[in-house]
C-alpha positions as a Markdown table, in Angstrom:
| # | Residue | x | y | z |
|---|---|---|---|---|
| 1 | Met | 0.0 | 0.0 | 0.0 |
| 2 | Arg | 1.2 | 3.5 | -0.8 |
| 3 | His | -0.7 | 5.6 | 1.7 |
| 4 | Gly | 0.7 | 9.1 | 2.1 |
| 5 | Lys | 3.4 | 8.7 | -0.5 |
| 6 | Lys | 2.8 | 11.5 | -2.9 |
| 7 | Ile | 6.2 | 12.1 | -4.5 |
| 8 | Asn | 8.0 | 9.9 | -7.0 |
| 9 | His | 11.4 | 9.0 | -5.5 |
| 10 | Leu | 12.8 | 8.2 | -8.9 |
| 11 | Ser | 15.1 | 5.5 | -7.4 |
| 12 | Arg | 17.3 | 8.1 | -5.8 |
| 13 | Gln | 18.2 | 9.4 | -2.3 |
| 14 | Thr | 16.7 | 12.6 | -1.2 |
| 15 | Ala | 19.7 | 14.8 | -1.8 |
| 16 | His | 20.4 | 13.4 | -5.2 |
| 17 | Arg | 16.7 | 13.8 | -6.2 |
| 18 | Lys | 16.6 | 17.4 | -5.1 |
| 19 | Ser | 19.9 | 18.3 | -6.9 |
| 20 | Met | 18.7 | 16.5 | -10.0 |
| 21 | Leu | 15.4 | 18.4 | -10.1 |
| 22 | Ala | 17.1 | 21.7 | -9.4 |
| 23 | Asn | 19.5 | 21.1 | -12.3 |
| 24 | Met | 16.7 | 20.1 | -14.6 |
| 25 | Ala | 14.6 | 23.1 | -13.6 |
| 26 | Cys | 17.6 | 25.4 | -14.3 |
| 27 | Ser | 18.1 | 23.8 | -17.7 |
| 28 | Leu | 14.4 | 24.1 | -18.5 |
| 29 | Ile | 14.4 | 27.8 | -17.6 |
| 30 | Glu | 17.5 | 28.4 | -19.6 |
| 31 | His | 16.7 | 26.4 | -22.7 |
| 32 | Lys | 12.8 | 26.5 | -22.5 |
| 33 | Arg | 12.6 | 22.8 | -23.3 |
| 34 | Ile | 14.4 | 19.6 | -22.4 |
| 35 | Asn | 14.2 | 16.0 | -23.3 |
| 36 | Thr | 14.1 | 13.5 | -20.4 |
| 37 | Thr | 12.1 | 10.4 | -19.3 |
| 38 | Val | 8.4 | 10.7 | -18.6 |
| 39 | Ala | 8.7 | 10.0 | -14.9 |
| 40 | Lys | 11.4 | 12.7 | -14.5 |
| 41 | Ala | 9.3 | 15.1 | -16.6 |
| 42 | Lys | 6.3 | 14.6 | -14.4 |
| 43 | Ala | 8.4 | 15.1 | -11.2 |
| 44 | Leu | 9.9 | 18.2 | -12.7 |
| 45 | Lys | 6.5 | 19.6 | -13.6 |
| 46 | Gln | 5.5 | 19.4 | -9.9 |
| 47 | Phe | 8.8 | 21.0 | -8.9 |
| 48 | Val | 8.9 | 23.9 | -11.3 |
| 49 | Glu | 5.3 | 25.1 | -11.6 |
| 50 | Pro | 5.1 | 26.5 | -8.0 |
| 51 | Met | 8.3 | 28.4 | -8.6 |
| 52 | Ile | 6.9 | 30.0 | -11.8 |
| 53 | Thr | 3.8 | 31.0 | -9.8 |
| 54 | Lys | 6.1 | 32.6 | -7.2 |
| 55 | Ser | 8.0 | 34.4 | -9.9 |
| 56 | Lys | 4.9 | 36.3 | -11.1 |
| 57 | Glu | 5.1 | 38.4 | -7.9 |
| 58 | Asp | 8.7 | 39.8 | -7.7 |
| 59 | Thr | 9.4 | 40.2 | -4.0 |
| 60 | Thr | 12.5 | 39.5 | -2.0 |
| 61 | His | 10.8 | 36.7 | -0.1 |
| 62 | Asn | 9.7 | 34.9 | -3.3 |
| 63 | Arg | 13.2 | 35.3 | -4.8 |
| 64 | Arg | 14.7 | 33.8 | -1.7 |
| 65 | Leu | 12.3 | 30.9 | -1.7 |
| 66 | Val | 13.0 | 30.1 | -5.4 |
| 67 | Met | 16.8 | 30.6 | -4.8 |
| 68 | Ala | 16.7 | 28.0 | -2.0 |
| 69 | Lys | 15.3 | 25.5 | -4.5 |
| 70 | Leu | 17.2 | 26.3 | -7.7 |
| 71 | Arg | 20.6 | 27.3 | -6.3 |
| 72 | Gln | 21.6 | 29.2 | -9.5 |
| 73 | Lys | 21.5 | 32.9 | -9.5 |
| 74 | Asp | 21.3 | 33.2 | -13.3 |
| 75 | Ala | 18.3 | 30.9 | -13.6 |
| 76 | Val | 16.5 | 32.8 | -10.8 |
| 77 | Ala | 17.2 | 36.1 | -12.5 |
| 78 | Glu | 15.9 | 34.8 | -15.9 |
| 79 | Leu | 12.9 | 33.2 | -14.2 |
| 80 | Phe | 11.8 | 36.5 | -12.6 |
| 81 | Arg | 12.8 | 38.7 | -15.5 |
| 82 | Asp | 11.8 | 36.9 | -18.7 |
| 83 | Val | 9.6 | 33.9 | -17.9 |
| 84 | Ala | 7.4 | 35.8 | -15.4 |
| 85 | Ala | 6.7 | 38.5 | -17.9 |
| 86 | Lys | 5.5 | 35.9 | -20.5 |
| 87 | Val | 3.3 | 33.9 | -18.1 |
| 88 | Gly | 1.9 | 36.9 | -16.2 |
| 89 | Asp | -1.6 | 36.5 | -17.3 |
| 90 | Arg | -1.7 | 32.6 | -17.3 |
| 91 | Pro | -3.4 | 31.2 | -14.2 |
| 92 | Gly | -1.4 | 27.9 | -14.3 |
| 93 | Gly | -0.2 | 25.1 | -16.5 |
| 94 | Tyr | 3.1 | 26.7 | -17.4 |
| 95 | Thr | 4.7 | 23.5 | -18.8 |
| 96 | Arg | 3.7 | 20.9 | -21.4 |
| 97 | Ile | 4.9 | 17.3 | -21.6 |
| 98 | Ile | 5.0 | 15.7 | -25.0 |
| 99 | Lys | 5.8 | 12.0 | -25.2 |
| 100 | Leu | 8.5 | 11.1 | -27.7 |
| 101 | Gly | 8.5 | 7.3 | -27.7 |
| 102 | Asn | 11.1 | 4.9 | -26.3 |
| 103 | Arg | 14.9 | 5.4 | -25.9 |
| 104 | Leu | 16.9 | 3.1 | -28.0 |
| 105 | Gly | 19.4 | 2.0 | -25.3 |
| 106 | Asp | 17.1 | 0.9 | -22.5 |
| 107 | Asn | 13.6 | 1.3 | -24.0 |
| 108 | Ala | 12.7 | 4.0 | -21.4 |
| 109 | Asp | 9.7 | 6.2 | -22.2 |
| 110 | Met | 11.0 | 9.6 | -23.3 |
| 111 | Ala | 9.3 | 13.0 | -23.2 |
| 112 | Met | 10.0 | 16.6 | -24.0 |
| 113 | Ile | 8.9 | 19.1 | -21.3 |
| 114 | Glu | 8.7 | 22.7 | -22.4 |
| 115 | Leu | 7.4 | 26.1 | -21.2 |
| 116 | Val | 4.1 | 26.6 | -22.9 |
| 117 | Asp | 4.4 | 30.3 | -23.8 |
| 118 | Tyr | 7.8 | 29.8 | -25.6 |
| 119 | Asn | 6.6 | 27.3 | -28.2 |
| 120 | Glu | 6.0 | 29.3 | -31.4 |
| 121 | Ile | 4.7 | 26.3 | -33.3 |
| 122 | Tyr | 1.7 | 25.7 | -31.1 |
| 123 | Asn | 1.0 | 29.4 | -30.4 |
| 124 | Ala | 1.2 | 30.5 | -34.0 |
| 125 | Gly | -1.6 | 28.2 | -35.1 |
| 126 | Lys | -4.1 | 29.7 | -32.8 |
| 127 | Pro | -5.8 | 32.9 | -33.9 |
| 128 | Glu | -6.2 | 35.7 | -31.5 |
| 129 | Lys | -9.5 | 35.6 | -29.6 |
| 130 | Lys | -12.0 | 38.2 | -30.7 |
| 131 | Thr | -14.1 | 39.8 | -28.0 |
| 132 | Thr | -17.6 | 39.7 | -29.2 |
| 133 | Arg | -20.8 | 40.7 | -27.5 |
| 134 | Arg | -23.9 | 38.8 | -28.4 |
| 135 | Ser | -27.1 | 40.8 | -28.5 |
| 136 | Arg | -30.6 | 39.6 | -28.6 |
| 137 | Arg | -31.6 | 42.1 | -31.3 |
| 138 | Gly | -29.4 | 40.5 | -34.0 |
| 139 | Gly | -29.5 | 43.6 | -36.3 |
| 140 | Ser | -25.8 | 44.1 | -36.4 |
| 141 | Lys | -25.0 | 40.4 | -36.8 |
| 142 | Ser | -27.0 | 40.1 | -40.0 |
| 143 | Ala | -25.4 | 43.3 | -41.4 |
| 144 | Asp | -21.9 | 42.0 | -40.7 |
| 145 | Ala | -22.8 | 38.6 | -42.3 |
| 146 | Ala | -24.1 | 40.3 | -45.4 |
| 147 | Ala | -20.9 | 42.4 | -45.7 |
| 148 | Thr | -18.7 | 39.4 | -45.3 |
| 149 | Val | -20.7 | 37.5 | -48.0 |
| 150 | Ala | -20.5 | 40.4 | -50.4 |
| 151 | Gly | -16.7 | 40.7 | -49.8 |
| 152 | Ala | -16.2 | 37.0 | -50.3 |
| 153 | Thr | -18.1 | 37.0 | -53.6 |
| 154 | Ala | -16.2 | 40.1 | -54.8 |
| 155 | Ala | -12.9 | 38.4 | -54.0 |
| 156 | Ala | -14.0 | 35.2 | -55.7 |
| 157 | Thr | -14.8 | 37.0 | -59.0 |
| 158 | Thr | -11.5 | 38.9 | -59.2 |
| 159 | Val | -9.4 | 35.7 | -59.1 |
| 160 | Glu | -8.5 | 34.7 | -62.7 |
| 161 | Pro | -7.1 | 31.3 | -63.7 |
| 162 | Lys | -3.4 | 31.1 | -64.5 |
| 163 | Ala | -2.5 | 30.7 | -68.1 |
| 164 | Thr | -0.9 | 27.3 | -69.0 |
| 165 | Lys | 2.3 | 26.9 | -70.9 |
| 166 | Asp | 0.6 | 26.0 | -74.2 |
| 167 | Glu | -1.5 | 29.2 | -74.1 |
| 168 | Glu | 1.5 | 31.4 | -73.6 |
| 169 | Glu | 3.1 | 30.2 | -76.8 |
């Protein structure tokens, strides 16, 4: 039975586990994404997300709390300066774990853990949210729809087919 055993020990002593997680967190903050095993990625997610939350409020107390865990001044400075500015409006979920398959040497499940706001591939595909207000009258909605339909038909009629090679000669 595993009553009251919340953390994954990762087959390591306490000091080794804390040092490993601190080093992985510093690498994640520096490089914005790292490749590791799935178990370590899940443990790192639990380790680093409370520190990112603390970095959103830049106080001396929060800096000291984060410094006690990370133990690298450069990583703490980058966390409070750059990362906190990007995730300031996000309520949580600062990291993403993407499974990569198995490692060739020992068949371990591998994963990539990354900071969500720094991935341009996923963020570029999403359009900006429009703030719209819905009204019960519906008068402006039908006028907007008519304008977009008229614009679309005008754009469709201006497109001309490209001349083929035979027609050019």
